[in-house]
N, C-alpha and C positions, 0 to 999 in steps of 0.2 A: 329488213331493218333489224339489227341485232337487238335494239332496246324496245321492240314491240313483239311481244311473245303471247303464247296461249298456255294456260294451265289446265290440265285435264284431270288432276288428282290433287288431294290435299298435300301430299308430299311435294309435288311440283311446285304448288303455290308457296309452301314454306321455304323451299329451296331459292325461289326467286327472291323472296323477302331478305333471306339471309345474304344472298350474293349482293344485293343492292347496298347492304350495310346502312350508312347514315344518309346515303342519297335517297331522293324521293322515289317511291313506288306508287303508281296509280293502277288500281285494280278495277276493271269494268265488269260487273256482274250482269251477264246479258242472257238473252234467249233467242234462238234461231228464228222463232216465229214472229218476234216483235220488230217491225221495220224501223222503229226508232232507234234500236240497238245498232242496226246496221248504218244508220245516219251518224251516230255518235262514234262508231268505230272509224269513220272517215275523219272526224274531228281529231280523234286519237292519233291517227296515222300523221296528220299534219303536225300535230304537237310534238310528236316523237322525232320528226325531222328537226324541229327548232330546239328540243331539249334533249340533247344527246346523252346527258348523264342521268336523265330520269328514265326508269323502266316502266313501261306500259304493258299491263297484263290483262289479257281477255279471258274470263272464266264463265263457263256455261252454268248458271246458277243451279239449274236442276240436276245437272250431271255431277256435281260436287256438293251435295246436300250438307255434308258435315261443316263445310267452310260457310255456306250460305246461312245455316242455322246459328253457328257460332257468332256471326256478325249480324244476326237478326235482318237478313235481307227479305223483305216483304214484297218488293216489286222490282221490276226492270224497266229501264236501266238504272242501277245504283253504282256509284263510284266511291271507293274507299281509298284514302291517301295514307301511306305509311312511311315512317322513317325509323331506322333502327329496330325494325320489326314491330314497332308499335303504331297503332292507328291514331292519326293526328287530325283527320278531318273526314267528312262525309258529304256526299251530294246525291240527293234522290231526284230522278227524273232526267229528261233529255233537255238539259239546258246547256247549249254549247258556250255561250258567254261566261257562265258561271264556271263551267269546267276549265275554260282557258284562264280565267282569273285566278282561280285556286292553284292551278299549275304553276303560273308565272309567279304567284306570291311564295308558294311553299318551295318551289325549286331553287329559289335564291336564298331562302332563309336557311342558313346552315349549309348542309351538303358536304361534299369532299373537297379538300384543298382549294383549287382554283374555281370551284363553283361549277357553273354550267358550261364553261368553255366558250361562251359567246357572251358579248356584253348585253346587260339589261336593255331591253327595248326603251327607246326614247319615250317619255311619258305621253307626250303628245300623239305619237305614233301608236302607242298602246291604247289610248283613249279612242282614237279614230278606228282601231280595230274593233274594239268592243261596241262602239256605237253602230258599226256596220255589220255586227255579227248576225243580225236578223233584220228583215224589213221593218219590224216594229220592235223596239227595244226600250224596256222600262228599267230605269235605275231607281231602286227603292231600298227601303230598309226591310230586310228579310227576304223571303222568296214569294213566289205567287201562291205557293201552298200554305205558307206560314208568314204572312206579313207582320211586321214587328213595329208598326206604328199606326195611328188611326188614318193618316193622310194616305199611306201606302195601301191600307186595307180598302179605303174608298175607291182609289183609282183602279186597283185590281178587280173590285166588283163592278165598276163601270165597264171596263174592258170585257170581262166575262160575260155580263149580261147581255152584251151586244155581239157575242160570239166572235170577238176580235182575236186574232191570233198573234201572240206576242212572246218574246222571251224576256227575262229579267236578269238583272245583275244586283246581287245584295252589297251595297256600299259598305255595310258594317263589317264585311269580310276583308276589306282592302282600303286602308286609310289613305293611301296614296292616290287611288282612283276617287275616293270620296272628296278629298280636298282639290285634287287637280281638275276634276270635271267642273267644278264651280267656276273656276278661272276660264277653262277652255270654251265653256258655253256661255259665260257671262251671266250665269243663273245661280243665285246664292242658296237655293233651297231645294229639298227633295220631297217627293219623287220628281223625276224628270222623264218626259217621253219624247222618243226620237222615232221618226218614220223615214225610211230610206236615207238615214244619215243626217237628217235635218232636225233641229230641236222643234218640238211642238210647243212644249211648256210644262207647267205643272198641274197640279190637281185642279185648280180654279179655271185654267184655260180648257182643260179636258172636260170639266162640268159644263162649261159654256158650249163647247162643240156638241156635246151629247144632247143638251136642251135644244140646240138649233137643228139637230138632225145631221150635222156635218161630220160627226165622228166616224161614222160608218163608211163615208166616202174618203175620209183622210187615212184610215188605217186598213190593212189588209184583213179580211174576214176569214175565219176558220173554214176550211172545206169539210162540210158535213160528210158523214159516211154515205148517206143517200146520194148526195151529189157525186161523191167518188165512185160509188157502184154504178151510177148511171153512165159516168165518163167511161168507165173501163168496159161496160156492156156495148157501148157504142163506138169503141175504139176501132172495130172492124164490122163490115155488114154481116158477117157470120163469125160469132165469137163463141168458143168452147171453154167452159170452166171445167178443170179436171185435175187430177192428181199426177204432176209431172208435166211434160210438154210434148210437142210434136215429136221430138227427137227421142224422148225416153219416157214412156208412160210408167206410173208407179203403183198402179193397181190394175186388176183384171178388167174391170168395167171400162176404165179409161182406155186400156189397150184395145178392147173391142170396138169402142166407138171411134178410135183414130182409124182402125182398118176400114171401117165403113165410110168414114169421111173421105179418107184418101182415095177410096174407089169411085167417088162421084166426079172428081176432077174439078170440084168448086174450091176456090181459094177461101181460107178461113185462118183466123188467129186463135191462139190458145192463152189461158191464164192459169198459172200453177197455184192453186189454192194452198198447197202445203207451205208456200213462201210467205203467206200473208194471212195470219189468223183472223184479223179483223174482217177481211173480205170473206173468208171461209165461213164464219158464223153469221155475218151480217147479211150475206146473199140469201141464206136459207129463209130468213125472215122477210127480206125484200121481195123475193120471188114466191114466198109461200111453197117452197119446194125443198123438202128435208134432205135430199141426197145429192151426191155427185156421181157422174158428170152432169153438167146442165148446158144445153145448146140454145143460143139466142140468134135470131135473125132479124136484122134491122131494128134491134132494141127490144124485141119481143121474145119471151120464153117459148121454146118449142117443146122442150122436155128433156128427159134423161134417156138412158140406153134403150129401155124398152119401147119408147115412143119412136126413137130413130130407127130401130129394128122394124117396127110395124110400117113406117113410112117407106123404108127400103123394099119390104115384101110387097107393099101395094104399088110400087113404082112411083110413089109421089115425092120421094126424097129430094130428088134433083130440083124439082120445081119449087119446093118449099125453101131450100136453101138459096135459090135465086130470087126469092121474094115474090114468086108468081102466084102463090096461094095464100 
């Protein structure tokens, strides 16, 4: 896609801005170790197909520090929006609906000549898209990090206190959505909470659901790190956490353990800790084992390379891998 590009230097970044002229440029400050950045890149790819006159730029925040420092990038993902080389908006965090809304609003405001080259989405279609952008969607004043009214602050606190996973849309950033959603949902006030595309209600209803204990059953809960680690550990009866994968180990210890495992004839699965920093750090605490690789059988930690070597030398490795010991 010609309008979805990557900047690997300050010069390249500036060239992309200059080339875009008055058209919208969206810059994603990302990190390879952050899974949420990968998810937002998928959202960007879809937006790039829809907004062919907008340039979408991926930029590794730590690899181009002079740009990150200039624009005070403190976390990833962060999105900056440029027109005519000037920053016009900013979005911090992995909020797909907010990103979609900002791109749709800024892409049609100004731009070059004939605009985006495709007609603006019908408002009802746009509202339906936003409502269904996440299983649990909150339309509010401000963001979940910075609510901008008391009602929005209260509903965010209720959802967060119950570990409910949700995305939000800032109605103050888009007057068309703000007014249109009132008619679309036949609900005159904000905040508004939707689950699986259906309106639940505003603050009062959410409070009632919370008090009755029904809110947790109505809304999807956040997957905790512990739950995620347990799920990955039990993905296969024999699970190896390593640097790299079966096809390509990325450190000497991982390479050695692969050779031993492949010699047993026992089927096993691997997880590349270099692809997920949350898992890499969290598993050390979860298992109370500070190094990698780590081998698990039927959900239980066996150990690292040294222990696997000892089991091989004693002749016990095959039976341990089969869960016989």
